[in-house]
C-alpha positions in Angstrom: 111.4 115.2 97.9 111.4 111.9 100.0 113.6 109.2 99.1 110.9 106.8 98.5 109.2 109.1 96.4 111.9 109.4 94.6 112.5 106.0 94.0 109.1 105.1 93.0 109.2 108.0 90.5 112.7 107.0 89.0 110.9 103.5 88.5 108.3 105.2 86.8 105.3 104.5 88.7 104.6 108.0 90.2 104.2 111.4 88.5 105.2 114.4 90.6 104.4 118.0 90.6 106.1 120.4 93.0 103.5 122.9 93.0 100.7 122.0 94.2 102.4 119.0 95.6 100.7 116.2 93.6 101.3 112.7 93.3 100.0 110.4 90.5 100.3 106.6 89.8 101.5 105.8 86.4 99.8 103.3 84.3 102.4 101.4 85.3 102.4 102.1 89.0 98.8 101.1 89.0 99.6 97.6 87.6 101.8 97.0 90.1 100.1 98.4 93.3 97.1 95.7 91.8 100.0 92.9 91.4 101.1 93.9 94.9 97.3 93.6 96.4 96.5 90.4 94.5 99.9 88.6 96.0 98.7 90.0 99.5 95.4 88.6 99.2 97.1 85.0 98.5 99.1 85.4 101.4 96.4 86.3 103.6 93.9 83.7 102.4 96.8 80.9 103.0 97.2 82.3 106.3 93.7 81.7 107.0 93.7 78.4 105.5 96.6 77.6 107.8 95.0 78.7 110.5 91.8 77.2 110.3 93.5 73.9 109.5 95.5 73.9 113.0 92.2 74.9 114.8 90.5 71.6 113.4 93.6 69.6 114.3 93.3 70.8 117.8 91.5 68.9 120.3 88.3 70.4 121.2 87.8 72.2 124.2 85.0 71.5 126.6 83.1 74.5 127.9 82.9 75.2 131.1 
């Protein structure tokens, strides 16, 4: 089995079946995934705000 899958299974995040090959998130795995998605949304929002701040601080360009 793939090392990453084995790590996630050992941590309790996945349930695996060999035949047919099937991977399912456990309730713990789903909670961790949702937490990770929330953190990524926070990072993206912060980056967007910083870009907007920098753009607002730049001098306006004169259109050609």
